[in-house]
Biopython code that builds the backbone (N, CA, C, O; Angstrom):
import numpy as np
from Bio.PDB.StructureBuilder import StructureBuilder

atoms = [
    (1, "MET", "N", (109.986, 35.271, 4.756)),
    (1, "MET", "CA", (110.468, 36.533, 5.294)),
    (1, "MET", "C", (110.981, 36.301, 6.709)),
    (1, "MET", "O", (110.331, 35.620, 7.502)),
    (2, "ALA", "N", (112.125, 36.853, 7.025)),
    (2, "ALA", "CA", (112.738, 36.688, 8.339)),
    (2, "ALA", "C", (111.984, 37.494, 9.395)),
    (2, "ALA", "O", (111.497, 38.593, 9.130)),
    (3, "SER", "N", (111.902, 36.936, 10.572)),
    (3, "SER", "CA", (111.273, 37.615, 11.691)),
    (3, "SER", "C", (112.154, 38.774, 12.152)),
    (3, "SER", "O", (113.380, 38.666, 12.149)),
    (4, "SER", "N", (111.533, 39.871, 12.545)),
    (4, "SER", "CA", (112.309, 41.025, 13.013)),
    (4, "SER", "C", (113.026, 40.731, 14.322)),
    (4, "SER", "O", (113.940, 41.464, 14.701)),
    (5, "HIS", "N", (112.628, 39.674, 15.018)),
    (5, "HIS", "CA", (113.268, 39.314, 16.273)),
    (5, "HIS", "C", (114.666, 38.759, 16.055)),
    (5, "HIS", "O", (115.473, 38.744, 16.985)),
    (6, "ASN", "N", (114.965, 38.308, 14.863)),
    (6, "ASN", "CA", (116.254, 37.704, 14.582)),
    (6, "ASN", "C", (117.203, 38.631, 13.827)),
    (6, "ASN", "O", (118.323, 38.240, 13.500)),
    (7, "VAL", "N", (116.770, 39.829, 13.555)),
    (7, "VAL", "CA", (117.580, 40.773, 12.798)),
    (7, "VAL", "C", (118.528, 41.490, 13.755)),
    (7, "VAL", "O", (118.110, 42.002, 14.793)),
    (8, "GLU", "N", (119.790, 41.519, 13.397)),
    (8, "GLU", "CA", (120.766, 42.227, 14.210)),
    (8, "GLU", "C", (121.107, 43.550, 13.546)),
    (8, "GLU", "O", (121.366, 43.597, 12.343)),
    (9, "ARG", "N", (121.107, 44.594, 14.304)),
    (9, "ARG", "CA", (121.413, 45.919, 13.798)),
    (9, "ARG", "C", (122.385, 46.596, 14.767)),
    (9, "ARG", "O", (122.501, 46.218, 15.933)),
    (10, "VAL", "N", (123.056, 47.579, 14.258)),
    (10, "VAL", "CA", (123.945, 48.395, 15.080)),
    (10, "VAL", "C", (123.404, 49.807, 15.055)),
    (10, "VAL", "O", (123.124, 50.354, 13.988)),
    (11, "TYR", "N", (123.257, 50.397, 16.228)),
    (11, "TYR", "CA", (122.736, 51.752, 16.339)),
    (11, "TYR", "C", (123.821, 52.655, 16.911)),
    (11, "TYR", "O", (124.582, 52.249, 17.789)),
    (12, "GLY", "N", (123.883, 53.871, 16.409)),
    (12, "GLY", "CA", (124.849, 54.844, 16.882)),
    (12, "GLY", "C", (124.418, 55.464, 18.197)),
    (12, "GLY", "O", (123.296, 55.243, 18.654)),
    (13, "PRO", "N", (125.300, 56.239, 18.807)),
    (13, "PRO", "CA", (125.007, 56.842, 20.107)),
    (13, "PRO", "C", (123.779, 57.750, 20.095)),
    (13, "PRO", "O", (123.024, 57.773, 21.067)),
    (14, "ASP", "N", (123.570, 58.490, 19.021)),
    (14, "ASP", "CA", (122.396, 59.364, 18.960)),
    (14, "ASP", "C", (121.103, 58.557, 18.957)),
    (14, "ASP", "O", (120.162, 58.889, 19.679)),
    (15, "SER", "N", (121.053, 57.512, 18.160)),
    (15, "SER", "CA", (119.862, 56.659, 18.126)),
    (15, "SER", "C", (119.629, 55.983, 19.468)),
    (15, "SER", "O", (118.486, 55.861, 19.909)),
    (16, "LEU", "N", (120.690, 55.545, 20.119)),
    (16, "LEU", "CA", (120.550, 54.906, 21.429)),
    (16, "LEU", "C", (120.017, 55.879, 22.470)),
    (16, "LEU", "O", (119.191, 55.506, 23.303)),
    (17, "ARG", "N", (120.483, 57.125, 22.430)),
    (17, "ARG", "CA", (119.964, 58.142, 23.369)),
    (17, "ARG", "C", (118.481, 58.383, 23.123)),
    (17, "ARG", "O", (117.705, 58.505, 24.071)),
    (18, "ILE", "N", (118.088, 58.452, 21.861)),
    (18, "ILE", "CA", (116.685, 58.672, 21.510)),
    (18, "ILE", "C", (115.827, 57.509, 22.006)),
    (18, "ILE", "O", (114.767, 57.717, 22.596)),
    (19, "MET", "N", (116.293, 56.289, 21.761)),
    (19, "MET", "CA", (115.533, 55.114, 22.198)),
    (19, "MET", "C", (115.429, 55.063, 23.723)),
    (19, "MET", "O", (114.372, 54.735, 24.264)),
    (20, "ALA", "N", (116.513, 55.384, 24.410)),
    (20, "ALA", "CA", (116.491, 55.378, 25.877)),
    (20, "ALA", "C", (115.516, 56.422, 26.401)),
    (20, "ALA", "O", (114.781, 56.169, 27.356)),
    (21, "ALA", "N", (115.509, 57.589, 25.781)),
    (21, "ALA", "CA", (114.605, 58.658, 26.208)),
    (21, "ALA", "C", (113.144, 58.263, 26.010)),
    (21, "ALA", "O", (112.272, 58.708, 26.756)),
    (22, "ALA", "N", (112.881, 57.441, 25.022)),
    (22, "ALA", "CA", (111.506, 57.051, 24.707)),
    (22, "ALA", "C", (111.066, 55.790, 25.433)),
    (22, "ALA", "O", (109.898, 55.412, 25.342)),
    (23, "SER", "N", (111.947, 55.143, 26.135)),
    (23, "SER", "CA", (111.656, 53.797, 26.620)),
    (23, "SER", "C", (110.920, 53.742, 27.945)),
    (23, "SER", "O", (109.742, 54.088, 28.026)),
    (24, "TYR", "N", (111.601, 53.316, 28.956)),
    (24, "TYR", "CA", (111.011, 52.906, 30.238)),
    (24, "TYR", "C", (109.984, 53.890, 30.800)),
    (24, "TYR", "O", (108.902, 53.473, 31.212)),
    (25, "LYS", "N", (110.293, 55.155, 30.826)),
    (25, "LYS", "CA", (109.388, 56.125, 31.441)),
    (25, "LYS", "C", (108.079, 56.257, 30.681)),
    (25, "LYS", "O", (107.079, 56.693, 31.251)),
    (26, "SER", "N", (108.067, 55.889, 29.407)),
    (26, "SER", "CA", (106.839, 56.015, 28.640)),
    (26, "SER", "C", (105.908, 54.825, 28.844)),
    (26, "SER", "O", (104.736, 54.888, 28.474)),
    (27, "LEU", "N", (106.411, 53.753, 29.423)),
    (27, "LEU", "CA", (105.604, 52.562, 29.669)),
    (27, "LEU", "C", (104.657, 52.841, 30.831)),
    (27, "LEU", "O", (105.100, 53.317, 31.877)),
    (28, "PRO", "N", (103.368, 52.558, 30.676)),
    (28, "PRO", "CA", (102.432, 52.756, 31.796)),
    (28, "PRO", "C", (102.935, 52.050, 33.056)),
    (28, "PRO", "O", (103.443, 50.931, 32.987)),
    (29, "ALA", "N", (102.791, 52.701, 34.190)),
    (29, "ALA", "CA", (103.358, 52.233, 35.465)),
    (29, "ALA", "C", (103.020, 50.783, 35.783)),
    (29, "ALA", "O", (103.872, 50.055, 36.292)),
    (30, "LYS", "N", (101.814, 50.354, 35.498)),
    (30, "LYS", "CA", (101.422, 48.991, 35.871)),
    (30, "LYS", "C", (102.172, 47.916, 35.068)),
    (30, "LYS", "O", (102.116, 46.736, 35.414)),
    (31, "PHE", "N", (102.876, 48.321, 33.993)),
    (31, "PHE", "CA", (103.619, 47.372, 33.171)),
    (31, "PHE", "C", (105.132, 47.434, 33.388)),
    (31, "PHE", "O", (105.863, 46.626, 32.814)),
    (32, "ARG", "N", (105.608, 48.358, 34.189)),
    (32, "ARG", "CA", (107.050, 48.606, 34.297)),
    (32, "ARG", "C", (107.861, 47.452, 34.858)),
    (32, "ARG", "O", (109.058, 47.364, 34.587)),
    (33, "GLU", "N", (107.257, 46.578, 35.621)),
    (33, "GLU", "CA", (107.982, 45.434, 36.179)),
    (33, "GLU", "C", (107.744, 44.162, 35.371)),
    (33, "GLU", "O", (108.247, 43.100, 35.738)),
    (34, "ASN", "N", (107.003, 44.250, 34.301)),
    (34, "ASN", "CA", (106.663, 43.097, 33.477)),
    (34, "ASN", "C", (107.660, 42.985, 32.323)),
    (34, "ASN", "O", (107.680, 43.832, 31.430)),
    (35, "GLU", "N", (108.481, 41.944, 32.346)),
    (35, "GLU", "CA", (109.526, 41.773, 31.327)),
    (35, "GLU", "C", (108.944, 41.653, 29.920)),
    (35, "GLU", "O", (109.507, 42.188, 28.965)),
    (36, "ARG", "N", (107.839, 40.965, 29.795)),
    (36, "ARG", "CA", (107.213, 40.807, 28.478)),
    (36, "ARG", "C", (106.744, 42.157, 27.930)),
    (36, "ARG", "O", (106.903, 42.440, 26.743)),
    (37, "ALA", "N", (106.170, 42.982, 28.795)),
    (37, "ALA", "CA", (105.706, 44.308, 28.385)),
    (37, "ALA", "C", (106.884, 45.187, 27.984)),
    (37, "ALA", "O", (106.807, 45.915, 26.994)),
    (38, "LYS", "N", (107.974, 45.123, 28.745)),
    (38, "LYS", "CA", (109.157, 45.930, 28.417)),
    (38, "LYS", "C", (109.750, 45.500, 27.079)),
    (38, "LYS", "O", (110.185, 46.339, 26.290)),
    (39, "ARG", "N", (109.767, 44.199, 26.826)),
    (39, "ARG", "CA", (110.292, 43.695, 25.547)),
    (39, "ARG", "C", (109.406, 44.155, 24.386)),
    (39, "ARG", "O", (109.902, 44.567, 23.337)),
    (40, "LYS", "N", (108.098, 44.077, 24.590)),
    (40, "LYS", "CA", (107.170, 44.496, 23.534)),
    (40, "LYS", "C", (107.357, 45.979, 23.215)),
    (40, "LYS", "O", (107.400, 46.359, 22.045)),
    (41, "LEU", "N", (107.468, 46.821, 24.250)),
    (41, "LEU", "CA", (107.672, 48.246, 24.017)),
    (41, "LEU", "C", (108.996, 48.496, 23.301)),
    (41, "LEU", "O", (109.070, 49.330, 22.399)),
    (42, "ALA", "N", (110.040, 47.774, 23.703)),
    (42, "ALA", "CA", (111.348, 47.930, 23.052)),
    (42, "ALA", "C", (111.261, 47.594, 21.566)),
    (42, "ALA", "O", (111.815, 48.310, 20.732)),
    (43, "LEU", "N", (110.571, 46.514, 21.237)),
    (43, "LEU", "CA", (110.423, 46.138, 19.821)),
    (43, "LEU", "C", (109.620, 47.174, 19.040)),
    (43, "LEU", "O", (109.909, 47.443, 17.874)),
    (44, "LEU", "N", (108.615, 47.751, 19.688)),
    (44, "LEU", "CA", (107.834, 48.803, 19.026)),
    (44, "LEU", "C", (108.683, 50.055, 18.801)),
    (44, "LEU", "O", (108.588, 50.693, 17.753)),
    (45, "ILE", "N", (109.503, 50.399, 19.775)),
    (45, "ILE", "CA", (110.404, 51.544, 19.619)),
    (45, "ILE", "C", (111.356, 51.290, 18.456)),
    (45, "ILE", "O", (111.576, 52.173, 17.627)),
    (46, "LEU", "N", (111.919, 50.092, 18.392)),
    (46, "LEU", "CA", (112.809, 49.757, 17.277)),
    (46, "LEU", "C", (112.087, 49.856, 15.942)),
    (46, "LEU", "O", (112.654, 50.346, 14.965)),
    (47, "ARG", "N", (110.851, 49.399, 15.892)),
    (47, "ARG", "CA", (110.067, 49.481, 14.656)),
    (47, "ARG", "C", (109.920, 50.938, 14.206)),
    (47, "ARG", "O", (110.099, 51.252, 13.029)),
    (48, "HIS", "N", (109.598, 51.813, 15.143)),
    (48, "HIS", "CA", (109.407, 53.221, 14.781)),
    (48, "HIS", "C", (110.725, 53.904, 14.421)),
    (48, "HIS", "O", (110.750, 54.768, 13.544)),
    (49, "ILE", "N", (111.811, 53.530, 15.081)),
    (49, "ILE", "CA", (113.138, 54.054, 14.710)),
    (49, "ILE", "C", (113.454, 53.649, 13.281)),
    (49, "ILE", "O", (113.922, 54.464, 12.485)),
    (50, "GLU", "N", (113.196, 52.378, 12.955)),
    (50, "GLU", "CA", (113.471, 51.883, 11.596)),
    (50, "GLU", "C", (112.623, 52.599, 10.547)),
    (50, "GLU", "O", (113.029, 52.719, 9.391)),
    (51, "ARG", "N", (111.462, 53.068, 10.947)),
    (51, "ARG", "CA", (110.579, 53.800, 10.022)),
    (51, "ARG", "C", (110.962, 55.269, 9.909)),
    (51, "ARG", "O", (110.354, 56.021, 9.148)),
    (52, "GLY", "N", (111.974, 55.672, 10.670)),
    (52, "GLY", "CA", (112.498, 57.025, 10.516)),
    (52, "GLY", "C", (112.145, 58.023, 11.599)),
    (52, "GLY", "O", (112.534, 59.187, 11.508)),
    (53, "GLU", "N", (111.418, 57.600, 12.625)),
    (53, "GLU", "CA", (111.067, 58.535, 13.701)),
    (53, "GLU", "C", (112.270, 58.712, 14.624)),
    (53, "GLU", "O", (112.821, 57.731, 15.124)),
    (54, "HIS", "N", (112.673, 59.952, 14.847)),
    (54, "HIS", "CA", (113.829, 60.218, 15.700)),
    (54, "HIS", "C", (113.554, 61.259, 16.778)),
    (54, "HIS", "O", (114.467, 61.649, 17.506)),
    (55, "ASP", "N", (112.319, 61.709, 16.888)),
    (55, "ASP", "CA", (111.954, 62.629, 17.960)),
    (55, "ASP", "C", (111.533, 61.781, 19.167)),
    (55, "ASP", "O", (110.578, 61.010, 19.067)),
    (56, "PRO", "N", (112.230, 61.908, 20.310)),
    (56, "PRO", "CA", (111.926, 61.054, 21.461)),
    (56, "PRO", "C", (110.470, 61.115, 21.926)),
    (56, "PRO", "O", (109.894, 60.090, 22.292)),
    (57, "SER", "N", (109.877, 62.296, 21.915)),
    (57, "SER", "CA", (108.482, 62.426, 22.374)),
    (57, "SER", "C", (107.521, 61.717, 21.432)),
    (57, "SER", "O", (106.643, 60.976, 21.875)),
    (58, "ARG", "N", (107.686, 61.943, 20.137)),
    (58, "ARG", "CA", (106.808, 61.269, 19.165)),
    (58, "ARG", "C", (107.064, 59.767, 19.150)),
    (58, "ARG", "O", (106.134, 58.975, 18.997)),
    (59, "LEU", "N", (108.312, 59.380, 19.308)),
    (59, "LEU", "CA", (108.668, 57.962, 19.341)),
    (59, "LEU", "C", (107.984, 57.280, 20.530)),
    (59, "LEU", "O", (107.382, 56.218, 20.375)),
    (60, "ALA", "N", (108.077, 57.879, 21.694)),
    (60, "ALA", "CA", (107.441, 57.315, 22.885)),
    (60, "ALA", "C", (105.934, 57.243, 22.716)),
    (60, "ALA", "O", (105.317, 56.229, 23.041)),
    (61, "CYS", "N", (105.347, 58.300, 22.217)),
    (61, "CYS", "CA", (103.894, 58.348, 22.043)),
    (61, "CYS", "C", (103.433, 57.273, 21.068)),
    (61, "CYS", "O", (102.486, 56.541, 21.355)),
    (62, "SER", "N", (104.088, 57.174, 19.931)),
    (62, "SER", "CA", (103.711, 56.179, 18.915)),
    (62, "SER", "C", (103.861, 54.759, 19.444)),
    (62, "SER", "O", (102.990, 53.916, 19.230)),
    (63, "ALA", "N", (104.959, 54.497, 20.128)),
    (63, "ALA", "CA", (105.199, 53.155, 20.662)),
    (63, "ALA", "C", (104.171, 52.785, 21.715)),
    (63, "ALA", "O", (103.679, 51.656, 21.728)),
    (64, "VAL", "N", (103.837, 53.722, 22.602)),
    (64, "VAL", "CA", (102.857, 53.431, 23.648)),
    (64, "VAL", "C", (101.467, 53.235, 23.049)),
    (64, "VAL", "O", (100.727, 52.353, 23.485)),
    (65, "ILE", "N", (101.105, 54.039, 22.066)),
    (65, "ILE", "CA", (99.808, 53.850, 21.403)),
    (65, "ILE", "C", (99.735, 52.455, 20.796)),
    (65, "ILE", "O", (98.730, 51.763, 20.959)),
    (66, "ASP", "N", (100.790, 52.036, 20.098)),
    (66, "ASP", "CA", (100.817, 50.683, 19.535)),
    (66, "ASP", "C", (100.787, 49.626, 20.641)),
    (66, "ASP", "O", (100.125, 48.598, 20.501)),
    (67, "PHE", "N", (101.491, 49.877, 21.720)),
    (67, "PHE", "CA", (101.541, 48.943, 22.854)),
    (67, "PHE", "C", (100.141, 48.716, 23.435)),
    (67, "PHE", "O", (99.777, 47.587, 23.764)),
    (68, "LEU", "N", (99.377, 49.768, 23.555)),
    (68, "LEU", "CA", (98.058, 49.691, 24.191)),
    (68, "LEU", "C", (96.964, 49.165, 23.265)),
    (68, "LEU", "O", (95.839, 48.928, 23.706)),
    (69, "ARG", "N", (97.285, 48.983, 21.997)),
    (69, "ARG", "CA", (96.272, 48.463, 21.051)),
    (69, "ARG", "C", (96.032, 47.004, 21.280)),
    (69, "ARG", "O", (95.219, 46.395, 20.585)),
]
sb = StructureBuilder()
sb.init_structure("model")
sb.init_model(0)
sb.init_chain("A")
sb.init_seg("    ")
for serial, (resi, resn, name, xyz) in enumerate(atoms, 1):
    if name == "N":
        sb.init_residue(resn, " ", resi, " ")
    sb.init_atom(name, np.array(xyz, "f"), 0.0, 1.0, " ", f" {name:<3s}", serial, name[0])
structure = sb.get_structure()
């Protein structure tokens, strides 16, 4: 099975706005300057988008909960 890190996808403007709204500001402050933490949160956001979540608030919440596990 291929790693999700190597999968290329194209997202439309609506999906990009949703992902942006759920991203950086939802990351706990102590992790905001950590590139590894930002990458991990981005991958979690992508995972939830792929699973069909499109509400920015729920997307951010789900991604951060997974991030903190």
